[in-house]
C-alpha positions as CSV (number, residue, x, y, z in Angstrom):
1,M,-40.6,-140.5,-45.1
2,A,-40.5,-137.3,-43.2
3,S,-42.7,-136.9,-40.2
4,L,-45.6,-134.6,-40.3
5,A,-43.9,-132.2,-37.8
6,A,-40.8,-131.9,-40.0
7,V,-42.9,-131.1,-43.0
8,H,-44.8,-128.5,-41.0
9,R,-41.6,-126.9,-39.9
10,R,-40.3,-126.8,-43.5
11,I,-43.5,-125.3,-44.9
12,R,-43.7,-122.7,-42.0
13,Q,-40.3,-121.3,-43.1
14,Y,-41.8,-120.2,-46.5
15,R,-43.9,-117.6,-44.7
16,F,-40.7,-115.5,-44.4
17,P,-38.4,-114.0,-47.0
18,P,-35.5,-116.3,-48.0
19,E,-32.9,-114.3,-46.1
20,F,-34.8,-114.9,-42.8
21,R,-35.5,-118.6,-43.3
22,I,-33.7,-121.0,-41.0
23,P,-32.0,-123.7,-42.9
24,E,-32.6,-127.3,-41.9
25,P,-29.9,-128.6,-39.5
26,T,-29.7,-131.9,-41.3
27,R,-28.0,-130.3,-44.3
28,Y,-25.1,-129.2,-42.0
29,L,-24.9,-132.4,-40.1
30,A,-24.7,-134.5,-43.2
31,D,-21.5,-132.8,-44.5
32,P,-18.7,-133.5,-42.0
33,A,-16.6,-130.7,-43.6
34,T,-19.1,-128.1,-42.4
35,A,-19.8,-129.6,-39.0
36,A,-18.1,-128.2,-36.0
37,P,-15.5,-130.4,-34.4
38,I,-16.7,-132.2,-31.3
39,T,-14.4,-131.5,-28.3
40,D,-14.7,-132.0,-24.5
41,E,-12.8,-128.7,-23.9
42,P,-14.9,-125.6,-23.2
43,D,-14.4,-122.5,-25.3
44,P,-11.5,-120.4,-24.1
45,I,-12.4,-117.5,-21.9
46,V,-11.3,-114.3,-23.5
47,P,-10.2,-111.9,-20.7
48,A,-11.9,-108.6,-20.6
49,D,-9.9,-105.4,-20.8
50,R,-10.9,-104.6,-17.3
51,E,-12.9,-106.1,-14.5
52,L,-16.6,-105.3,-14.1
53,D,-15.8,-103.7,-10.8
54,D,-13.4,-101.3,-12.6
55,L,-16.1,-99.1,-14.1
56,D,-15.1,-95.4,-14.6
57,D,-16.1,-93.2,-11.6
58,A,-17.8,-90.8,-14.0
59,V,-20.0,-93.5,-15.4
60,V,-21.0,-94.7,-11.9
61,A,-21.7,-91.1,-10.8
62,D,-23.9,-90.4,-13.8
63,V,-25.9,-93.6,-13.3
64,A,-26.3,-92.9,-9.5
65,T,-27.3,-89.2,-10.3
66,G,-29.8,-90.3,-12.8
67,V,-31.5,-92.7,-10.3
68,W,-31.5,-90.0,-7.7
69,R,-33.1,-87.4,-10.1
70,V,-35.9,-89.8,-11.1
71,L,-36.6,-90.9,-7.6
72,R,-36.7,-87.2,-6.5
73,R,-39.0,-86.3,-9.3
74,F,-41.4,-89.1,-8.5
75,A,-41.3,-88.3,-4.7
76,S,-42.1,-84.6,-5.3
77,E,-45.4,-85.1,-7.1
78,D,-48.5,-84.8,-5.0
79,G,-51.6,-87.0,-5.1
80,E,-52.1,-90.6,-6.0
81,A,-49.5,-91.7,-8.5
82,P,-50.4,-93.9,-11.5
83,R,-49.6,-97.6,-11.3
84,A,-46.7,-97.3,-13.8
85,Q,-45.1,-94.5,-11.8
86,R,-45.4,-96.6,-8.5
87,L,-43.8,-99.5,-10.3
88,A,-41.0,-97.4,-11.7
89,T,-40.4,-95.9,-8.2
90,R,-40.2,-99.4,-6.7
91,N,-37.8,-100.5,-9.4
92,L,-35.6,-97.4,-9.0
93,T,-35.6,-97.8,-5.3
94,A,-34.4,-101.4,-5.8
95,V,-31.6,-100.1,-8.1
96,R,-30.6,-97.6,-5.5
97,E,-30.4,-100.3,-2.9
98,R,-28.4,-102.5,-5.2
99,L,-26.0,-99.6,-5.8
100,E,-25.6,-99.3,-2.0
101,Q,-24.9,-103.0,-1.8
102,G,-22.2,-102.4,-4.3
103,R,-20.7,-99.7,-2.0
104,I,-22.0,-96.8,-4.0
105,R,-23.8,-94.3,-1.8
106,I,-25.9,-91.4,-3.0
107,Q,-26.1,-88.6,-0.4
108,D,-28.9,-86.0,-0.6
109,H,-28.1,-82.9,1.4
110,D,-31.6,-81.4,1.7
111,G,-32.3,-80.0,5.2
112,A,-28.8,-80.5,6.5
113,V,-27.2,-77.8,8.6
114,F,-24.5,-76.2,6.4
115,D,-20.9,-75.6,7.5
116,P,-18.5,-73.8,5.2
117,G,-16.0,-76.5,5.8
118,F,-18.2,-79.1,4.1
119,S,-16.9,-80.4,0.8
120,L,-19.8,-79.1,-1.3
121,D,-20.2,-76.7,-4.2
122,V,-22.6,-73.9,-3.1
123,M,-24.4,-72.7,-6.2
124,A,-26.3,-69.9,-4.4
125,Y,-27.1,-68.5,-1.0
126,E,-30.8,-67.5,-0.5
127,P,-32.1,-65.5,2.4
128,Q,-34.9,-67.5,4.1
129,P,-37.2,-66.0,6.7
130,G,-37.3,-67.9,9.9
131,F,-33.8,-69.4,9.5
132,D,-31.4,-68.9,12.4
133,R,-28.5,-70.7,10.7
134,E,-27.4,-71.8,7.3
135,I,-29.3,-74.8,6.0
136,V,-29.2,-76.6,2.7
137,V,-32.6,-75.9,1.1
138,E,-32.0,-77.7,-2.2
139,T,-29.6,-80.3,-3.5
140,V,-28.8,-79.6,-7.2
141,L,-26.5,-82.7,-7.5
142,P,-26.0,-85.3,-4.8
143,S,-22.6,-86.3,-3.4
144,I,-21.7,-89.8,-4.7
145,Y,-19.4,-92.0,-2.7
146,R,-17.8,-95.2,-4.0
147,S,-16.3,-97.5,-1.4
148,G,-16.1,-94.5,0.9
149,R,-14.3,-92.3,-1.7
150,R,-16.1,-89.3,-3.1
151,I,-16.4,-89.5,-6.8
152,Q,-18.9,-86.6,-7.3
153,I,-19.0,-83.4,-5.2
154,G,-22.5,-82.4,-4.3
155,Q,-23.9,-79.0,-5.5
156,V,-26.4,-77.3,-3.2
157,I,-28.3,-74.1,-2.6
158,V,-28.0,-72.8,1.0
159,G,-30.6,-70.9,2.9
160,I,-29.3,-68.2,5.1
161,P,-31.1,-66.2,7.8
162,A,-32.9,-63.3,6.2
163,Q,-32.2,-59.8,7.5
164,T,-35.1,-58.2,9.3
165,D,-36.1,-54.6,8.7
166,A,-35.2,-53.7,12.3
167,A,-31.6,-54.9,11.8
168,E,-29.1,-52.2,11.0
169,P,-27.7,-52.5,7.5
170,E,-24.0,-53.3,7.2
171,Y,-21.9,-50.4,5.7
172,R,-18.5,-50.9,4.4
173,D,-15.7,-48.3,4.7
174,H,-15.3,-47.5,1.1
175,P,-16.8,-45.1,-1.4
176,G,-20.3,-45.9,-2.5
177,H,-21.4,-47.2,0.9
178,E,-22.0,-44.0,2.8
179,I,-24.3,-43.9,5.7
180,P,-27.4,-42.0,4.5
181,V,-28.2,-38.8,6.4
182,P,-31.9,-38.2,7.0
183,A,-33.2,-34.9,5.5
184,T,-34.4,-32.3,8.0
185,D,-37.1,-29.8,7.1
């Protein structure tokens, strides 16, 4: 006689369509032809095409850039953030720290003094009042480094010192850039 629990399990299966019902395991164990052979050896390990550490640089750069963008977007919002946003920020910060543990560094260039010798793509130069040197005012894409090797070049907008009205305009020695002569009455 079947136990009450076994009967309950069998009846419970009828709540679902036949294609989703789980067959009784005793039917498969009773027939030795359908039973899996018993072995002490573990299943053979199928070697992967590549190691996990051998991810494409483009994939790593895309993931790191995505984490950077979301963290930046959350950090730029003012006021009290909702609980879900704070939780997402904590999780993304943990992901960024884990990437850094995996020797993947995300470099944001905001506020850095710019030198033309830097390996950065300058998207634009913007005159900024009060600047006395070239400074990165916005990072469009961060630089991504993997084990010290750059896999993504950063893209930035550089602020340059604004010309004051008192400064003499620069004129070039070619047609179209003549020095204006004031009109005399």
